[in-house]
N, C-alpha and C positions, 0 to 999 in steps of 0.2 A: 443496718442490723440493730435491733433493739437491745436493751440491756439484758433482758431475760435470756435471749439467744446467746449473747456473749458469755453470760455466766454458765449456761448449759454447756457450751463448747469447751470452756476452761475446765469445768467439772469432768466432762467426758475425757478430755485429754489427761487429766490427773488419774482417772480410772485406768486408762490404757497405760500410763506411766507406772502405776502400781503393779499392773499385770506384768509388764516387762521386768520390773525389779524382782517380782516374786519368782519368775522363771529363772532369772540369774541366780538368786538365792538358793533355789531348789537344785539347780544344776551343779553348783559348786558346793553344796551342803554347808552354806555359811552359818546357818542356824541349826545346830544338831537336833534340837527338839522338833524341828519342822521337817518331817519326813513324809513326802508325798510319793506314792507309787505311780510312776508314769508308764504308759504303755511301752512295749518292747521297741516299737518303731521310733519312739521319741528318744533317740540317742542325743549326745551332747551337741552335735551339729544342728539337728532339727530344733532343739530347745533354744539354742542361742540365735538361730535364724528367726525363729518365732518371736523371741524377745526383741530383736532388732527391728522387726516389722512393727511390733506393738509400740516400740519407742518412737519410730518415725511417725506413725499415726498420732501418737500423743503430742509430738512436737507440732504437727500440722494443726491439730485441733486447738492447742494452746495459742499458737501464733494467730489463727483466725479469730479466736476469742479476744485476744488482746489488741489485735491490729485495728479493729473498728473503734476502739476506745480513743485512739489518737485522731483528732480531727485535722484534716488537711484543707487548705483553701482550694477546693476543687472547682468551685463555680465562680471564679474570679479571673479577671484580666490582670496579668502581671506586667508591670512596667519597671524597668531599672532606671536608676538615676545615679549620680555621683555619690549620693548620700546613702543609698541602699535601695531596697525594693519598695514598690508601691503596688498594692492590690486594690483593684476596683471591682466590686461585686457586679455580677451580671444584672442583678436586680437594680443596682444604682444606674447602670447604663440604660436599662429598660425605662426607668423613670425619667432619664434625660431625653429619651425618644418621646415619651408622653408629653413632656414639656414643650417640645417642638410642635407636636401634633395639636396640642391645645391652643397654641398661638396661631394656628392656621384657620382662616375663615372658611366655613362651609363644611367642616367635618364635625360630626356629632359624637358618634360612638367609636371606640377604638379598642383593639387588643394588640399587643406587641410581644415579640419574642426575639431575643438576641442570643446568638450563639457565637462562640469563638472558634475559628479555624486557623491553621497555620498561615493562610493567606490574609487573614484579617477578620474583622467582625462581619457577620451576616445578620442583617436586621430584616425581620418579617413583620409586616403591619397589615392588620385587617381593619378596614374603616367603613363607616356608613356616612354617606355624604347627603347634603341638601340637594333638592332637585334644581335643574337648570344651571348647573355648574359645569363648565367645560372640563371634563375629566383629564384629557392628556396634559393640559397646562397645570392643573392642580397636582396630579401625581408627579409630574417632572419637578415642579417646584418643591414638593414635599420631600422627594428623594434627595434633592440637592441640599435642602436645608438640614435634613437629618445627617447626611454625610458630613457636611461642613461643621456642624455643631459638634458631633461626636469627635471628629478629628481634632478640633480645636480645644475641646474641654479635656478629653482623655489622652490625646496624643497617640491614640491607636489608629491603625489603618482600617478604614471601612471598605470592605471588599464589595458588598452588595447591599442594596436596600430594595427589598421586594414589597410591593404594595398590592394588596387584593381589595377591591371594592366589593364588599359583601352585599350591600344593598343601598338603595336610594330611599331616604326618609320621605314619606309621603304624609301630607296633613291627615290627621285623624278624621276630620270632618268629611274630607273627600273620600276616604276609604270606606266609610260607613254607608255611602250611597249605593 
């Protein structure tokens, strides 16, 4: 949520809070100069119930407006040690995957995505490979190297490494014929 939306929610919450306080002030005649004529059906119970509802709405809006201002490490891998917590961002893990892929012969283009599940990391890789490379051996080697590297460097369990071969890179000269 952007800053303007958070400010608007807090402002709206303050308006509802002011409305709730106004109803309480009118109901108990706390300001003698402020006399509002309410309809007959608006007895003390209805007025206080309406003030309570407005107050709850105000609290919700203010809480939503202030909650987003506090940043939490939502997109990170959490590891504990004897000295405290260690957070490793998912972006850092994705860059570790990229490093392994760049060191693999025959792979040219790549995209990668890492997600954290309770069972461990799930790595999804899309690659484009050079022609005449045995895909089963290449993919199996790549999966194994990614899994071992991430487990060694991060200490996290890698649950799955999914590889999708998007395309085979063909020479430009051959494709123009």
